[in-house]
DSSP file (Angstrom, degrees, kcal/mol; ACC not computed):
  #  RESIDUE AA STRUCTURE BP1 BP2  ACC     N-H-->O    O-->H-N    N-H-->O    O-->H-N    TCO  KAPPA ALPHA  PHI   PSI    X-CA   Y-CA   Z-CA
    1    1 A X     >        0   0    0      0, 0.0     4,-2.2     0, 0.0     5,-0.2   0.000 360.0 360.0 360.0 -41.3   24.7   32.6  -34.4
    2    2 A X  H  >  +     0   0    0      1,-0.2     4,-1.9     2,-0.2     5,-0.1   0.930 360.0  44.6 -62.8 -44.9   21.2   31.2  -33.7
    3    3 A X  H  > S+     0   0    0      1,-0.2     4,-2.6     2,-0.2    -1,-0.2   0.831 109.2  57.3 -70.2 -31.4   20.0   34.5  -32.3
    4    4 A X  H  > S+     0   0    0      2,-0.2     4,-2.4     1,-0.2    -1,-0.2   0.931 108.5  45.8 -63.8 -44.8   21.5   36.4  -35.2
    5    5 A X  H  X S+     0   0    0     -4,-2.2     4,-2.4     2,-0.2    -2,-0.2   0.890 112.9  50.9 -64.5 -39.2   19.6   34.3  -37.7
    6    6 A X  H  X S+     0   0    0     -4,-1.9     4,-2.3    -5,-0.2    -2,-0.2   0.914 110.8  48.4 -64.1 -42.3   16.4   34.8  -35.7
    7    7 A X  H  X S+     0   0    0     -4,-2.6     4,-2.5     2,-0.2    -2,-0.2   0.890 110.2  52.0 -65.7 -39.6   17.0   38.5  -35.6
    8    8 A X  H  X S+     0   0    0     -4,-2.4     4,-2.3     2,-0.2    -2,-0.2   0.930 111.2  46.5 -62.4 -45.1   17.6   38.7  -39.3
    9    9 A X  H  X S+     0   0    0     -4,-2.4     4,-2.5     1,-0.2    -2,-0.2   0.892 111.5  52.4 -64.7 -38.6   14.4   36.8  -40.0
   10   10 A X  H  X S+     0   0    0     -4,-2.3     4,-2.2     1,-0.2    -1,-0.2   0.915 109.6  48.9 -62.6 -42.7   12.5   39.1  -37.6
   11   11 A X  H  X S+     0   0    0     -4,-2.5     4,-2.1     2,-0.2    -2,-0.2   0.895 110.9  50.2 -64.1 -40.7   13.8   42.2  -39.4
   12   12 A X  H  X S+     0   0    0     -4,-2.3     4,-1.7     1,-0.2    -2,-0.2   0.929 112.9  45.9 -63.0 -44.6   12.8   40.8  -42.8
   13   13 A X  H  X>S+     0   0    0     -4,-2.5     4,-1.5     1,-0.2     5,-0.8   0.824 109.9  54.3 -70.9 -30.1    9.3   40.1  -41.5
   14   14 A X  H  <5S+     0   0    0     -4,-2.2    -1,-0.2     2,-0.2    -2,-0.2   0.898 107.6  50.8 -66.8 -38.9    9.0   43.5  -39.9
   15   15 A X  H  <5S+     0   0    0     -4,-2.1    -2,-0.2     1,-0.2    -1,-0.2   0.870 112.2  46.0 -66.5 -35.1    9.9   45.1  -43.1
   16   16 A X  H  <5S-     0   0    0     -4,-1.7    -1,-0.2    -5,-0.1    -2,-0.2   0.763  93.0-153.5 -75.7 -25.1    7.2   43.0  -44.9
   17   17 A X  T  <5 +     0   0    0     -4,-1.5    -3,-0.2     2,-0.2     3,-0.1   0.761  55.2 125.5  55.2  30.2    4.7   43.9  -42.1
   18   18 A X  S   <S+     0   0    0     -5,-0.8     2,-0.3     1,-0.2    -4,-0.1   0.820  75.0  15.9 -83.1 -32.9    2.9   40.6  -42.8
   19   19 A X        -     0   0    0     -6,-0.5    -1,-0.2     1,-0.1    -2,-0.2  -0.984  60.0-141.6-142.4 152.7    3.1   39.3  -39.3
   20   20 A X  S    S+     0   0    0     -2,-0.3     2,-0.3     1,-0.1    -1,-0.1   0.765  87.6  21.9 -83.6 -26.2    3.8   40.8  -35.9
   21   21 A X        -     0   0    0     -8,-0.1     2,-0.3    -7,-0.0    -1,-0.1  -0.946  67.3-141.6-140.1 158.3    5.8   37.7  -34.6
   22   22 A X        -     0   0    0     -2,-0.3     2,-0.7    -3,-0.1   -12,-0.0  -0.817  25.2-113.5-116.2 160.7    7.7   34.8  -36.0
   23   23 A X    >   -     0   0    0     -2,-0.3     3,-2.2     1,-0.1     4,-0.5  -0.847  18.9-151.1 -91.7 116.0    7.8   31.2  -34.8
   24   24 A X  G >  S+     0   0    0     -2,-0.7     3,-0.8     1,-0.3    -1,-0.1   0.741  94.8  64.6 -61.1 -20.6   11.4   30.6  -33.7
   25   25 A X  G 3  S+     0   0    0      1,-0.2    -1,-0.3    -3,-0.0     8,-0.0   0.683  92.8  62.1 -75.9 -15.9   11.0   26.9  -34.6
   26   26 A X  G <  S+     0   0    0     -3,-2.2     2,-0.3     2,-0.1    -1,-0.2   0.641  82.1  97.4 -81.7 -14.8   10.6   27.9  -38.3
   27   27 A X  S <  S-     0   0    0     -3,-0.8     2,-0.6    -4,-0.5   -21,-0.1  -0.577  79.6-124.5 -77.6 134.4   14.1   29.4  -38.4
   28   28 A X        +     0   0    0     -2,-0.3    -2,-0.1     1,-0.1    -1,-0.1  -0.692  28.4 179.9 -81.3 121.5   16.7   27.0  -39.8
   29   29 A X    >   -     0   0    0     -2,-0.6     3,-1.7   -24,-0.0    -1,-0.1  -0.105  54.5 -97.0-114.0  33.9   19.6   26.5  -37.3
   30   30 A X  T 3  S-     0   0    0      1,-0.3    -2,-0.1     2,-0.1     0, 0.0   0.875  83.1 -49.6  57.8  44.1   21.7   24.1  -39.3
   31   31 A X  T 3> S+     0   0    0      1,-0.1     4,-1.0     3,-0.0     3,-0.3   0.277 119.5 103.5  83.6 -13.7   20.5   21.0  -37.6
   32   32 A X  H <>  +     0   0    0     -3,-1.7     4,-2.6     1,-0.2     5,-0.2   0.747  67.7  71.1 -73.3 -20.7   20.9   22.3  -34.1
   33   33 A X  H  > S+     0   0    0      1,-0.2     4,-2.9     2,-0.2     5,-0.2   0.927  97.2  47.3 -61.1 -45.8   17.2   22.9  -33.9
   34   34 A X  H  > S+     0   0    0     -3,-0.3     4,-2.6     2,-0.2    -1,-0.2   0.887 112.2  49.8 -66.9 -37.1   16.4   19.2  -33.7
   35   35 A X  H  X S+     0   0    0     -4,-1.0     4,-2.3     2,-0.2    -1,-0.2   0.929 113.3  47.0 -64.3 -44.4   19.1   18.5  -31.1
   36   36 A X  H  X S+     0   0    0     -4,-2.6     4,-2.6     1,-0.2    -2,-0.2   0.929 114.2  46.6 -62.1 -46.5   17.8   21.5  -29.0
   37   37 A X  H  X S+     0   0    0     -4,-2.9     4,-2.8     2,-0.2    -2,-0.2   0.878 110.7  52.7 -66.5 -37.5   14.2   20.4  -29.3
   38   38 A X  H  X S+     0   0    0     -4,-2.6     4,-2.6    -5,-0.2    -1,-0.2   0.930 112.9  44.3 -62.1 -44.7   15.0   16.7  -28.5
   39   39 A X  H  X S+     0   0    0     -4,-2.3     4,-2.5     2,-0.2    -2,-0.2   0.909 114.3  49.7 -66.3 -41.2   16.8   17.8  -25.3
   40   40 A X  H  X S+     0   0    0     -4,-2.6     4,-2.4     2,-0.2    -2,-0.2   0.904 111.6  49.0 -63.0 -41.5   14.0   20.2  -24.4
   41   41 A X  H  X S+     0   0    0     -4,-2.8     4,-2.6     2,-0.2    -2,-0.2   0.929 111.4  48.4 -64.7 -46.2   11.4   17.5  -25.0
   42   42 A X  H  X S+     0   0    0     -4,-2.6     4,-2.5     1,-0.2    -2,-0.2   0.913 112.6  49.1 -60.5 -42.2   13.3   15.0  -22.8
   43   43 A X  H  X S+     0   0    0     -4,-2.5     4,-2.4     1,-0.2    -1,-0.2   0.916 111.7  48.7 -63.1 -43.2   13.7   17.6  -20.1
   44   44 A X  H  X S+     0   0    0     -4,-2.4     4,-2.4     2,-0.2    -2,-0.2   0.904 111.9  48.8 -64.4 -41.4   10.0   18.4  -20.2
   45   45 A X  H  X S+     0   0    0     -4,-2.6     4,-2.8     2,-0.2     5,-0.2   0.922 111.6  49.5 -64.6 -43.7    9.0   14.8  -20.1
   46   46 A X  H  X S+     0   0    0     -4,-2.5     4,-2.4     1,-0.2    -2,-0.2   0.906 112.0  48.1 -62.3 -41.5   11.3   14.1  -17.1
   47   47 A X  H  X S+     0   0    0     -4,-2.4     4,-2.4     2,-0.2    -1,-0.2   0.905 112.6  48.8 -65.9 -40.3    9.9   17.2  -15.3
   48   48 A X  H  X S+     0   0    0     -4,-2.4     4,-2.6     2,-0.2    -2,-0.2   0.921 112.2  48.2 -64.4 -43.7    6.3   16.0  -16.0
   49   49 A X  H  X S+     0   0    0     -4,-2.8     4,-2.8     2,-0.2    -2,-0.2   0.910 111.8  49.9 -63.9 -41.4    7.0   12.5  -14.8
   50   50 A X  H  X S+     0   0    0     -4,-2.4     4,-2.3     2,-0.2    -1,-0.2   0.928 112.5  46.7 -61.9 -45.2    8.7   13.8  -11.6
   51   51 A X  H  X S+     0   0    0     -4,-2.4     4,-2.2     1,-0.2    -2,-0.2   0.900 113.2  49.6 -63.8 -40.5    5.7   16.0  -10.9
   52   52 A X  H  X S+     0   0    0     -4,-2.6     4,-2.4     2,-0.2    -2,-0.2   0.907 110.4  49.8 -65.1 -42.3    3.3   13.2  -11.6
   53   53 A X  H  X S+     0   0    0     -4,-2.8     4,-2.7     1,-0.2     5,-0.2   0.900 110.0  50.8 -63.3 -40.7    5.2   10.8   -9.3
   54   54 A X  H  X S+     0   0    0     -4,-2.3     4,-2.6     2,-0.2    -1,-0.2   0.913 110.7  49.0 -63.9 -42.1    5.3   13.4   -6.5
   55   55 A X  H  X S+     0   0    0     -4,-2.2     4,-2.4     2,-0.2    -2,-0.2   0.922 112.7  47.5 -63.1 -43.5    1.5   13.9   -6.8
   56   56 A X  H  X S+     0   0    0     -4,-2.4     4,-2.3     2,-0.2    -2,-0.2   0.922 113.6  47.4 -64.5 -43.8    0.9   10.1   -6.8
   57   57 A X  H  X S+     0   0    0     -4,-2.7     4,-3.2     1,-0.2     5,-0.2   0.924 112.2  49.5 -63.6 -44.1    3.1    9.6   -3.8
   58   58 A X  H  X S+     0   0    0     -4,-2.6     4,-2.2     1,-0.2    -1,-0.2   0.904 110.2  51.2 -61.3 -41.2    1.5   12.5   -1.9
   59   59 A X  H  < S+     0   0    0     -4,-2.4     4,-0.2    -5,-0.2    -1,-0.2   0.914 114.7  43.2 -63.2 -42.0   -1.9   11.1   -2.6
   60   60 A X  H >< S+     0   0    0     -4,-2.3     3,-0.9     1,-0.2     4,-0.4   0.920 114.8  49.0 -67.8 -43.8   -0.9    7.7   -1.3
   61   61 A X  H 3< S+     0   0    0     -4,-3.2     3,-0.2     1,-0.2    -2,-0.2   0.842 120.1  36.1 -67.8 -33.3    0.9    9.0    1.7
   62   62 A X  T 3< S+     0   0    0     -4,-2.2     3,-0.4    -5,-0.2    -1,-0.2   0.254  86.8 104.5-103.6  12.8   -1.9   11.3    2.8
   63   63 A X  S <  S-     0   0    0     -3,-0.9     2,-0.2     1,-0.3    -1,-0.2   0.926 100.4  -5.3 -63.6 -46.9   -4.8    9.0    1.8
   64   64 A X    >   -     0   0    0     -4,-0.4     3,-1.4    -3,-0.2    -1,-0.3  -0.714  58.7-174.6-151.4  94.4   -5.8    7.9    5.3
   65   65 A X  T 3  S+     0   0    0     -3,-0.4    -1,-0.1     1,-0.3    -2,-0.1   0.736  86.7  58.1 -65.7 -21.4   -3.6    8.9    8.2
   66   66 A X  T 3  S+     0   0    0      2,-0.0     2,-0.7     0, 0.0    -1,-0.3   0.616  79.7 104.4 -82.5 -11.1   -5.6    6.8   10.7
   67   67 A X    <   +     0   0    0     -3,-1.4     3,-0.2     1,-0.1    -3,-0.1  -0.596  37.2 165.6 -74.5 111.4   -4.9    3.6    8.7
   68   68 A X    >>  +     0   0    0     -2,-0.7     4,-1.1     1,-0.1     3,-0.9  -0.050  33.1 122.0-115.5  30.8   -2.3    1.7   10.6
   69   69 A X  H 3>  +     0   0    0      1,-0.2     4,-2.6     2,-0.2     5,-0.2   0.782  66.2  67.9 -64.3 -25.6   -2.7   -1.6    8.8
   70   70 A X  H 3> S+     0   0    0     -3,-0.2     4,-2.4     1,-0.2    -1,-0.2   0.870  97.6  52.3 -62.5 -35.3    1.0   -1.5    7.9
   71   71 A X  H <> S+     0   0    0     -3,-0.9     4,-2.3     2,-0.2    -1,-0.2   0.915 110.2  47.7 -65.7 -42.3    1.9   -1.9   11.5
   72   72 A X  H  X S+     0   0    0     -4,-1.1     4,-2.2     2,-0.2    -2,-0.2   0.913 112.1  49.8 -64.2 -43.1   -0.3   -5.0   11.8
   73   73 A X  H  X S+     0   0    0     -4,-2.6     4,-2.1     1,-0.2    -2,-0.2   0.922 111.9  47.9 -62.5 -44.2    1.2   -6.5    8.6
   74   74 A X  H  X S+     0   0    0     -4,-2.4     4,-2.6     1,-0.2    -2,-0.2   0.896 109.9  52.4 -65.2 -40.0    4.8   -5.9    9.8
   75   75 A X  H  X S+     0   0    0     -4,-2.3     4,-2.1     1,-0.2    -1,-0.2   0.903 109.3  50.0 -61.7 -40.7    4.0   -7.5   13.2
   76   76 A X  H  X S+     0   0    0     -4,-2.2     4,-1.2     2,-0.2    -1,-0.2   0.909 111.4  48.6 -63.8 -41.6    2.6  -10.6   11.4
   77   77 A X  H  <>S+     0   0    0     -4,-2.1     5,-2.3     1,-0.2     3,-0.3   0.913 111.2  49.3 -65.2 -42.7    5.8  -10.8    9.3
   78   78 A X  H ><5S+     0   0    0     -4,-2.6     3,-1.1     1,-0.2    -1,-0.2   0.870 108.2  53.8 -65.6 -35.8    8.1  -10.5   12.3
   79   79 A X  H 3<5S+     0   0    0     -4,-2.1    -1,-0.2     1,-0.2    -2,-0.2   0.776 105.0  55.6 -69.4 -24.3    6.2  -13.2   14.1
   80   80 A X  T 3<5S-     0   0    0     -4,-1.2    -1,-0.2    -3,-0.3    -2,-0.2   0.479 128.5 -97.0 -84.7  -3.0    6.7  -15.5   11.1
   81   81 A X  T < 5 +     0   0    0     -3,-1.1    -3,-0.2    -4,-0.3     2,-0.2   0.522  69.6 152.7 103.7   6.3   10.4  -15.0   11.4
   82   82 A X      < -     0   0    0     -5,-2.3     2,-0.3    -6,-0.1    -1,-0.3  -0.509  47.3-117.9 -69.5 137.5   11.0  -12.3    8.8
   83   83 A X        -     0   0    0     -2,-0.2     2,-0.5     1,-0.1    -1,-0.1  -0.594  20.2-119.2 -82.4 134.9   14.1  -10.3    9.7
   84   84 A X    >   -     0   0    0     -2,-0.3     3,-1.3     1,-0.2     6,-0.2  -0.617  17.9-153.6 -73.5 119.4   13.7   -6.6   10.4
   85   85 A X  T 3  S+     0   0    0     -2,-0.5    -1,-0.2     1,-0.3    -2,-0.0   0.703  91.9  55.3 -70.0 -20.0   15.8   -4.7    7.8
   86   86 A X  T 3  S+     0   0    0      4,-0.1     2,-0.3     5,-0.0    -1,-0.3   0.427  77.1 118.0 -93.8   1.8   16.3   -1.7   10.1
   87   87 A X    <>  -     0   0    0     -3,-1.3     4,-2.1     1,-0.1     5,-0.2  -0.551  61.6-143.4 -70.7 126.3   17.7   -3.8   13.0
   88   88 A X  H  > S+     0   0    0     -2,-0.3     4,-2.2     1,-0.2     5,-0.2   0.871  98.1  53.0 -60.7 -40.2   21.3   -2.6   13.7
   89   89 A X  H  > S+     0   0    0      1,-0.2     4,-2.3     2,-0.2    -1,-0.2   0.909 110.2  47.6 -63.6 -41.6   22.6   -6.1   14.5
   90   90 A X  H  > S+     0   0    0      2,-0.2     4,-2.2     1,-0.2    -1,-0.2   0.870 110.8  51.6 -68.4 -36.6   21.3   -7.5   11.2
   91   91 A X  H  X S+     0   0    0     -4,-2.1     4,-2.1     2,-0.2    -1,-0.2   0.891 109.9  49.8 -65.5 -38.4   22.8   -4.6    9.2
   92   92 A X  H  X S+     0   0    0     -4,-2.2     4,-1.2     2,-0.2    -2,-0.2   0.912 110.9  49.2 -65.8 -42.4   26.1   -5.3   10.9
   93   93 A X  H  < S+     0   0    0     -4,-2.3     4,-0.4     1,-0.2     3,-0.3   0.900 111.4  50.1 -61.6 -40.6   25.9   -9.0   10.0
   94   94 A X  H >< S+     0   0    0     -4,-2.2     3,-0.9     1,-0.2    -1,-0.2   0.867 106.6  54.2 -67.0 -36.9   25.0   -8.1    6.4
   95   95 A X  H 3< S+     0   0    0     -4,-2.1    -1,-0.2     1,-0.2    -2,-0.2   0.759 111.8  45.4 -70.6 -22.6   28.0   -5.7    6.1
   96   96 A X  T 3< S+     0   0    0     -4,-1.2     2,-0.8    -3,-0.3    -1,-0.2   0.422  83.8 114.0 -95.5  -0.1   30.3   -8.5    7.2
   97   97 A X    <>  -     0   0    0     -3,-0.9     4,-2.3    -4,-0.4     5,-0.2  -0.617  48.8-167.0 -77.2 107.3   28.7  -11.1    4.9
   98   98 A X  H  > S+     0   0    0     -2,-0.8     4,-2.5     1,-0.2     5,-0.2   0.854  85.6  55.0 -67.1 -34.9   31.4  -12.0    2.4
   99   99 A X  H  > S+     0   0    0      2,-0.2     4,-2.2     1,-0.2    -1,-0.2   0.924 110.6  46.1 -63.3 -43.1   29.0  -13.8    0.0
  100  100 A X  H  > S+     0   0    0      2,-0.2     4,-1.7     1,-0.2    -2,-0.2   0.928 114.0  47.7 -63.7 -46.2   26.8  -10.7   -0.1
  101  101 A X  H  X>S+     0   0    0     -4,-2.3     5,-2.5     1,-0.2     6,-0.8   0.856 111.3  51.3 -65.3 -35.1   29.8   -8.4   -0.6
  102  102 A X  H ><5S+     0   0    0     -4,-2.5     3,-0.8     1,-0.2    -1,-0.2   0.893 107.5  53.0 -67.9 -40.1   31.1  -10.7   -3.4
  103  103 A X  H 3<5S+     0   0    0     -4,-2.2    -2,-0.2     1,-0.3    -1,-0.2   0.848 108.5  50.5 -63.3 -33.4   27.7  -10.7   -5.1
  104  104 A X  H 3<5S-     0   0    0     -4,-1.7    -1,-0.3    -5,-0.1    -2,-0.2   0.613 114.7-120.6 -78.2 -11.7   27.8   -6.9   -5.1
  105  105 A X  T <<5S+     0   0    0     -3,-0.8    -3,-0.2    -4,-0.5    -2,-0.1   0.692  78.5 123.0  81.1  19.1   31.3   -6.9   -6.6
  106  106 A X  S   <S+     0   0    0     -5,-2.5     2,-0.3    -6,-0.2    -4,-0.2   0.720  75.0  26.5 -86.3 -21.3   32.8   -5.1   -3.7
  107  107 A X              0   0    0     -6,-0.8    -2,-0.2    -9,-0.1    -1,-0.1  -0.914 360.0 360.0-134.1 163.6   35.4   -7.8   -2.9
  108  108 A X              0   0    0     -2,-0.3    -6,-0.1    -3,-0.0    -1,-0.0   0.431 360.0 360.0 -91.1 360.0   37.1  -10.6   -4.9
C-alpha cells in the first residue's frame, strides 16, 4: 500500500513534469511514516554508537603495545591480597557460595 501511494504520486508528478524525483518522506502513509522513521532513526543511532564504541576501543587497545603497566598494577593488587578473578579455585568457591547465589536470585 505504501509503495502504491508512492507510485501514484510519482506518476502524477511525472505527468506534471515539474520535478524529476519526489521525496518519499512527503508521501502520507497514514501515520506509518512516523513509526518507520522512528525505528529507522533508532537503528541508525545504535549503529553509529556501536561503530563509535568500536573505534574508541580499538584506539585504546592499540595505543601503545609496549605499555605493560597493567601487569605491574595487577601484581601490586595481588600482593595486597586482592583475589584473582580468573583463578579456577576462586571461581569454584564462588559458584558454591550460597549467599552469592541467593543474591543473584538463583536459589531460595
